[in-house]
C-alpha positions in Angstrom: 94.3 94.5 124.6 95.4 94.6 128.1 99.0 94.3 129.8 99.6 91.3 131.7 101.3 92.7 134.5 99.9 96.4 135.0 96.3 95.7 133.4 96.2 98.9 131.5 94.7 99.0 127.7 97.7 99.0 125.2 97.6 99.6 122.0 100.0 98.5 119.2 101.8 102.0 118.1 105.0 101.3 115.4 106.7 98.5 117.3 105.8 98.5 120.6 102.8 98.2 122.9 101.9 101.6 124.5 99.7 103.3 126.9 98.6 106.8 127.0 101.1 107.3 129.6 103.9 105.7 127.4 105.8 102.5 126.5 107.1 101.8 130.0 105.7 99.3 132.7 106.7 99.7 136.1 105.2 96.4 137.1 106.8 94.3 133.9 110.2 92.4 134.9 111.6 93.8 131.4 110.1 97.3 131.7 107.9 96.8 128.7 104.4 96.2 128.1 103.4 92.6 127.3 99.6 91.9 126.4 97.4 89.0 127.5 97.8 86.5 124.9 94.4 86.1 122.5 96.3 83.7 120.1 96.0 86.1 117.4 98.3 89.0 118.3 102.0 88.8 119.1 102.2 89.7 122.9 105.2 91.9 122.5 104.4 94.4 119.9 100.5 93.9 119.1 100.8 93.1 115.4 98.5 90.4 114.1 100.4 87.2 113.2 100.2 84.0 111.6 102.1 80.9 111.3 104.1 80.3 108.3 106.0 77.0 108.9 107.7 77.4 111.8 107.8 81.0 112.0 105.1 83.8 113.2 104.9 86.6 110.5 103.4 89.9 110.9 102.2 91.8 107.7 105.4 94.0 108.4 108.0 91.4 109.0 108.7 88.0 111.0 111.1 90.0 113.3 109.7 91.6 116.2 111.8 94.7 117.9 109.8 94.6 120.7 110.4 91.1 121.8 113.8 90.4 123.7 114.7 87.3 121.2 113.1 89.4 118.4 111.0 86.9 117.4 107.0 87.3 117.6 105.3 85.2 120.4 101.7 84.5 121.2 102.3 83.1 124.7 104.9 83.5 127.1 
């Protein structure tokens, strides 16, 4: 996955997207890396999610701690 703002390759580590240089993105308006959507992974945390009713859930939780509203998202 790549960050939509800085273009660097990001990986899901813990509950955030990170590069080898850290989790801060100087180009992003929120200061965090946000992935380019692929339709399967949350753009904020990188976890693979599936739709369960009206909620997106990962294998860990339906909460996304990297997201501003604490919900997983497939597109911004």
